[in-house]
DOZA-7955 format. One record per residue (C-alpha): residue in three letters; x, y, z; residue number from 1. Coordinates in steps of 0.1 Angstrom, whole numbers, plus 5000, padded with zeros to 4 digits. Example, Ala and Ser with C-alpha at 12.3 -4.5 7.8 and 13.67 -1.06 7.14 Angstrom:
<sites>
<site code="ALA" px="5123" py="4955" pz="5078" pos="1"/>
<site code="SER" px="5137" py="4989" pz="5071" pos="2"/>
</sites>
This chain:
<sites>
<site code="MET" px="5138" py="4905" pz="4686" pos="1"/>
<site code="ARG" px="5141" py="4870" pz="4701" pos="2"/>
<site code="TRP" px="5150" py="4885" pz="4735" pos="3"/>
<site code="LEU" px="5119" py="4908" pz="4734" pos="4"/>
<site code="ILE" px="5096" py="4879" pz="4725" pos="5"/>
<site code="ALA" px="5111" py="4859" pz="4754" pos="6"/>
<site code="LEU" px="5106" py="4888" pz="4778" pos="7"/>
<site code="LEU" px="5070" py="4892" pz="4768" pos="8"/>
<site code="LEU" px="5063" py="4855" pz="4772" pos="9"/>
<site code="ALA" px="5079" py="4854" pz="4806" pos="10"/>
<site code="THR" px="5059" py="4884" pz="4817" pos="11"/>
<site code="LEU" px="5026" py="4868" pz="4806" pos="12"/>
<site code="ALA" px="5036" py="4836" pz="4823" pos="13"/>
<site code="GLN" px="5042" py="4854" pz="4856" pos="14"/>
<site code="THR" px="5011" py="4875" pz="4855" pos="15"/>
<site code="ALA" px="4985" py="4849" pz="4843" pos="16"/>
<site code="ALA" px="4982" py="4832" pz="4877" pos="17"/>
<site code="GLY" px="4945" py="4831" pz="4882" pos="18"/>
<site code="ASP" px="4922" py="4847" pz="4908" pos="19"/>
<site code="ASP" px="4934" py="4852" pz="4944" pos="20"/>
<site code="THR" px="4916" py="4860" pz="4977" pos="21"/>
<site code="LEU" px="4927" py="4881" pz="5007" pos="22"/>
<site code="ARG" px="4911" py="4893" pz="5040" pos="23"/>
<site code="VAL" px="4909" py="4930" pz="5047" pos="24"/>
<site code="CYS" px="4906" py="4945" pz="5082" pos="25"/>
<site code="TYR" px="4883" py="4974" pz="5091" pos="26"/>
<site code="ASN" px="4864" py="4991" pz="5119" pos="27"/>
<site code="TYR" px="4896" py="4996" pz="5139" pos="28"/>
<site code="GLY" px="4920" py="4972" pz="5154" pos="29"/>
<site code="CYS" px="4909" py="4945" pz="5128" pos="30"/>
<site code="LEU" px="4876" py="4943" pz="5147" pos="31"/>
<site code="GLN" px="4861" py="4930" pz="5115" pos="32"/>
<site code="GLU" px="4875" py="4912" pz="5085" pos="33"/>
<site code="ALA" px="4861" py="4905" pz="5051" pos="34"/>
<site code="GLU" px="4874" py="4883" pz="5022" pos="35"/>
<site code="VAL" px="4879" py="4899" pz="4988" pos="36"/>
<site code="ARG" px="4886" py="4883" pz="4955" pos="37"/>
<site code="TYR" px="4910" py="4897" pz="4929" pos="38"/>
<site code="THR" px="4903" py="4886" pz="4894" pos="39"/>
<site code="GLU" px="4929" py="4872" pz="4870" pos="40"/>
<site code="ARG" px="4925" py="4902" pz="4848" pos="41"/>
<site code="GLN" px="4931" py="4926" pz="4877" pos="42"/>
<site code="LEU" px="4961" py="4907" pz="4889" pos="43"/>
<site code="ALA" px="4975" py="4905" pz="4854" pos="44"/>
<site code="LEU" px="4973" py="4943" pz="4851" pos="45"/>
<site code="VAL" px="4991" py="4947" pz="4885" pos="46"/>
<site code="GLY" px="5018" py="4922" pz="4876" pos="47"/>
<site code="ALA" px="5026" py="4937" pz="4842" pos="48"/>
<site code="PHE" px="5027" py="4972" pz="4857" pos="49"/>
<site code="LEU" px="5051" py="4962" pz="4885" pos="50"/>
<site code="LEU" px="5073" py="4941" pz="4863" pos="51"/>
<site code="ALA" px="5078" py="4971" pz="4840" pos="52"/>
<site code="ALA" px="5096" py="4990" pz="4868" pos="53"/>
<site code="GLY" px="5131" py="5000" pz="4858" pos="54"/>
<site code="ASP" px="5147" py="5004" pz="4892" pos="55"/>
<site code="ALA" px="5139" py="5004" pz="4929" pos="56"/>
<site code="ALA" px="5126" py="5040" pz="4929" pos="57"/>
<site code="ASP" px="5103" py="5033" pz="4900" pos="58"/>
<site code="GLU" px="5090" py="5002" pz="4917" pos="59"/>
<site code="ARG" px="5082" py="5022" pz="4948" pos="60"/>
<site code="ASP" px="5063" py="5047" pz="4927" pos="61"/>
<site code="ARG" px="5043" py="5019" pz="4911" pos="62"/>
<site code="LEU" px="5036" py="5002" pz="4944" pos="63"/>
<site code="SER" px="5020" py="5034" pz="4956" pos="64"/>
<site code="LEU" px="4995" py="5033" pz="4928" pos="65"/>
<site code="VAL" px="4990" py="4995" pz="4930" pos="66"/>
<site code="ILE" px="4981" py="4995" pz="4967" pos="67"/>
<site code="GLY" px="4955" py="5022" pz="4959" pos="68"/>
<site code="TRP" px="4941" py="5000" pz="4931" pos="69"/>
<site code="LEU" px="4939" py="4969" pz="4953" pos="70"/>
<site code="LEU" px="4922" py="4987" pz="4981" pos="71"/>
<site code="ALA" px="4897" py="5004" pz="4957" pos="72"/>
<site code="TRP" px="4889" py="4969" pz="4942" pos="73"/>
<site code="ALA" px="4885" py="4956" pz="4978" pos="74"/>
<site code="GLY" px="4862" py="4986" pz="4984" pos="75"/>
<site code="GLU" px="4839" py="4975" pz="4956" pos="76"/>
<site code="GLN" px="4833" py="4943" pz="4976" pos="77"/>
<site code="THR" px="4833" py="4955" pz="5012" pos="78"/>
<site code="ALA" px="4825" py="4984" pz="5035" pos="79"/>
<site code="ILE" px="4860" py="4999" pz="5033" pos="80"/>
<site code="THR" px="4849" py="5020" pz="5003" pos="81"/>
<site code="ALA" px="4838" py="5044" pz="5031" pos="82"/>
<site code="ASP" px="4873" py="5047" pz="5045" pos="83"/>
<site code="ARG" px="4888" py="5082" pz="5045" pos="84"/>
<site code="GLY" px="4923" py="5094" pz="5053" pos="85"/>
<site code="GLY" px="4932" py="5095" pz="5090" pos="86"/>
<site code="ASN" px="4908" py="5088" pz="5118" pos="87"/>
<site code="VAL" px="4886" py="5120" pz="5117" pos="88"/>
<site code="ALA" px="4869" py="5122" pz="5084" pos="89"/>
<site code="ASP" px="4851" py="5088" pz="5087" pos="90"/>
<site code="ASP" px="4846" py="5087" pz="5125" pos="91"/>
<site code="GLY" px="4819" py="5063" pz="5134" pos="92"/>
<site code="ILE" px="4813" py="5051" pz="5098" pos="93"/>
<site code="ASP" px="4811" py="5014" pz="5090" pos="94"/>
<site code="GLY" px="4842" py="5005" pz="5069" pos="95"/>
<site code="ARG" px="4865" py="5030" pz="5086" pos="96"/>
<site code="MET" px="4901" py="5018" pz="5089" pos="97"/>
<site code="ASP" px="4927" py="5028" pz="5115" pos="98"/>
<site code="CYS" px="4964" py="5024" pz="5111" pos="99"/>
<site code="ILE" px="4963" py="4988" pz="5125" pos="100"/>
<site code="ASP" px="4937" py="4979" pz="5098" pos="101"/>
<site code="HIS" px="4958" py="4995" pz="5071" pos="102"/>
<site code="SER" px="4992" py="4982" pz="5082" pos="103"/>
<site code="THR" px="4978" py="4947" pz="5085" pos="104"/>
<site code="THR" px="4959" py="4948" pz="5052" pos="105"/>
<site code="THR" px="4986" py="4965" pz="5032" pos="106"/>
<site code="THR" px="5012" py="4940" pz="5045" pos="107"/>
<site code="ARG" px="4989" py="4912" pz="5033" pos="108"/>
<site code="LEU" px="4987" py="4929" pz="4999" pos="109"/>
<site code="LEU" px="5024" py="4933" pz="4996" pos="110"/>
<site code="ARG" px="5030" py="4897" pz="5005" pos="111"/>
<site code="LEU" px="5006" py="4887" pz="4978" pos="112"/>
<site code="LEU" px="5026" py="4907" pz="4953" pos="113"/>
<site code="GLU" px="5059" py="4892" pz="4967" pos="114"/>
<site code="ARG" px="5045" py="4857" pz="4966" pos="115"/>
<site code="ARG" px="5038" py="4861" pz="4929" pos="116"/>
<site code="GLY" px="5073" py="4873" pz="4921" pos="117"/>
<site code="TRP" px="5063" py="4909" pz="4912" pos="118"/>
<site code="LEU" px="5086" py="4927" pz="4936" pos="119"/>
<site code="ARG" px="5120" py="4926" pz="4920" pos="120"/>
<site code="PHE" px="5137" py="4954" pz="4939" pos="121"/>
<site code="HIS" px="5122" py="4951" pz="4974" pos="122"/>
<site code="GLU" px="5113" py="4925" pz="5001" pos="123"/>
<site code="VAL" px="5083" py="4928" pz="5024" pos="124"/>
<site code="LEU" px="5091" py="4934" pz="5061" pos="125"/>
<site code="ASP" px="5069" py="4932" pz="5092" pos="126"/>
<site code="PRO" px="5048" py="4964" pz="5100" pos="127"/>
<site code="VAL" px="5067" py="4991" pz="5118" pos="128"/>
<site code="GLN" px="5056" py="5014" pz="5147" pos="129"/>
<site code="ARG" px="5064" py="5049" pz="5156" pos="130"/>
<site code="THR" px="5055" py="5067" pz="5188" pos="131"/>
<site code="ARG" px="5055" py="5105" pz="5189" pos="132"/>
<site code="TYR" px="5046" py="5128" pz="5218" pos="133"/>
<site code="LEU" px="5049" py="5097" pz="5241" pos="134"/>
<site code="VAL" px="5014" py="5084" pz="5234" pos="135"/>
<site code="ALA" px="5007" py="5089" pz="5197" pos="136"/>
<site code="ALA" px="5014" py="5054" pz="5183" pos="137"/>
<site code="HIS" px="5011" py="5048" pz="5146" pos="138"/>
<site code="PHE" px="5017" py="5017" pz="5125" pos="139"/>
<site code="SER" px="5026" py="5012" pz="5088" pos="140"/>
<site code="ALA" px="5034" py="4984" pz="5063" pos="141"/>
<site code="GLN" px="5071" py="4983" pz="5054" pos="142"/>
<site code="ILE" px="5094" py="4972" pz="5026" pos="143"/>
<site code="GLY" px="5132" py="4969" pz="5024" pos="144"/>
<site code="GLN" px="5152" py="4976" pz="4992" pos="145"/>
<site code="ARG" px="5172" py="4946" pz="4982" pos="146"/>
<site code="PRO" px="5210" py="4952" pz="4986" pos="147"/>
<site code="GLU" px="5216" py="4943" pz="4949" pos="148"/>
<site code="ALA" px="5191" py="4970" pz="4939" pos="149"/>
<site code="ALA" px="5210" py="4998" pz="4955" pos="150"/>
<site code="THR" px="5227" py="5025" pz="4935" pos="151"/>
<site code="PRO" px="5264" py="5032" pz="4943" pos="152"/>
<site code="ASP" px="5255" py="5062" pz="4965" pos="153"/>
<site code="GLU" px="5229" py="5041" pz="4983" pos="154"/>
<site code="ALA" px="5252" py="5012" pz="4988" pos="155"/>
<site code="ALA" px="5275" py="5034" pz="5010" pos="156"/>
<site code="GLY" px="5246" py="5043" pz="5034" pos="157"/>
<site code="ALA" px="5222" py="5025" pz="5057" pos="158"/>
<site code="PRO" px="5198" py="4998" pz="5044" pos="159"/>
<site code="GLY" px="5169" py="5013" pz="5024" pos="160"/>
<site code="HIS" px="5137" py="5008" pz="5044" pos="161"/>
<site code="TYR" px="5105" py="5024" pz="5033" pos="162"/>
<site code="VAL" px="5070" py="5026" pz="5046" pos="163"/>
<site code="VAL" px="5039" py="5019" pz="5025" pos="164"/>
<site code="ASP" px="5013" py="5038" pz="5044" pos="165"/>
<site code="SER" px="4978" py="5037" pz="5030" pos="166"/>
<site code="TRP" px="4962" py="5051" pz="5062" pos="167"/>
<site code="PHE" px="4968" py="5088" pz="5053" pos="168"/>
<site code="ARG" px="4945" py="5089" pz="5022" pos="169"/>
<site code="ASP" px="4910" py="5080" pz="5012" pos="170"/>
<site code="ASN" px="4902" py="5045" pz="4999" pos="171"/>
<site code="GLY" px="4916" py="5039" pz="4965" pos="172"/>
<site code="ARG" px="4941" py="5068" pz="4966" pos="173"/>
<site code="PRO" px="4978" py="5060" pz="4961" pos="174"/>
<site code="ALA" px="4996" py="5050" pz="4993" pos="175"/>
<site code="VAL" px="5022" py="5072" pz="5009" pos="176"/>
<site code="VAL" px="5056" py="5056" pz="5003" pos="177"/>
<site code="MET" px="5086" py="5073" pz="5020" pos="178"/>
<site code="PRO" px="5119" py="5065" pz="5036" pos="179"/>
<site code="LEU" px="5115" py="5050" pz="5071" pos="180"/>
<site code="PRO" px="5136" py="5078" pz="5088" pos="181"/>
<site code="GLU" px="5113" py="5105" pz="5073" pos="182"/>
<site code="TRP" px="5082" py="5087" pz="5085" pos="183"/>
<site code="LEU" px="5096" py="5081" pz="5120" pos="184"/>
<site code="ALA" px="5101" py="5118" pz="5122" pos="185"/>
<site code="GLY" px="5064" py="5125" pz="5115" pos="186"/>
<site code="GLY" px="5063" py="5124" pz="5078" pos="187"/>
<site code="GLY" px="5028" py="5120" pz="5063" pos="188"/>
<site code="GLU" px="5009" py="5137" pz="5090" pos="189"/>
<site code="GLU" px="5000" py="5166" pz="5067" pos="190"/>
<site code="GLU" px="4980" py="5141" pz="5046" pos="191"/>
<site code="SER" px="4956" py="5131" pz="5074" pos="192"/>
<site code="SER" px="4953" py="5168" pz="5084" pos="193"/>
<site code="LEU" px="4942" py="5177" pz="5050" pos="194"/>
<site code="ALA" px="4916" py="5150" pz="5050" pos="195"/>
<site code="ALA" px="4902" py="5161" pz="5083" pos="196"/>
<site code="MET" px="4900" py="5198" pz="5072" pos="197"/>
<site code="ALA" px="4882" py="5187" pz="5040" pos="198"/>
<site code="SER" px="4857" py="5168" pz="5061" pos="199"/>
<site code="LEU" px="4851" py="5197" pz="5085" pos="200"/>
<site code="ALA" px="4847" py="5222" pz="5057" pos="201"/>
<site code="SER" px="4821" py="5201" pz="5039" pos="202"/>
<site code="GLY" px="4803" py="5189" pz="5071" pos="203"/>
<site code="ALA" px="4805" py="5153" pz="5058" pos="204"/>
<site code="PRO" px="4831" py="5127" pz="5051" pos="205"/>
<site code="ALA" px="4855" py="5136" pz="5023" pos="206"/>
<site code="ALA" px="4846" py="5125" pz="4989" pos="207"/>
<site code="GLY" px="4859" py="5091" pz="4976" pos="208"/>
<site code="PRO" px="4883" py="5085" pz="4948" pos="209"/>
</sites>
């Protein structure tokens, strides 16, 4: 029982860290930025949720949701609530975000989580770029699994790098998290295609979360 009480106290100490601010990018290429504030209550929820992860795979699943929450809360304060997956469904709309806006903003969010000690199984890396069909460049935030968090099977292979790509989905939706090699091969493209088709079918930008 004492160990459980100690764990709960440690979790509360780590999550009760006060408000925090962060700048989000939008309107393509970080043309515009706006400051958003996350409340102590919001951050405590995020911290407790991430610290409950049992292993690296669980932490990645939770990160997918957390990035969606943080972008949704940012959307309550800024124009990015209008952002839709890909670059078609929200074309010309104030608050739209391209992959540069997303990779920059999501990396900032990840570093906020890392700075607070809430990523136990991963470290935040610099954004990564892929280029397909010679000219189609795309950027994403990136994390690396800590060596000590690897399973025996994973330890025998290459370092575990993963993208955290929030560009594919509407504002507030869970981010796409997948192994870097899969993303480099074109993974995630079906997400933005679905958003574009939904927009064309309705004749308007896709509905928000």
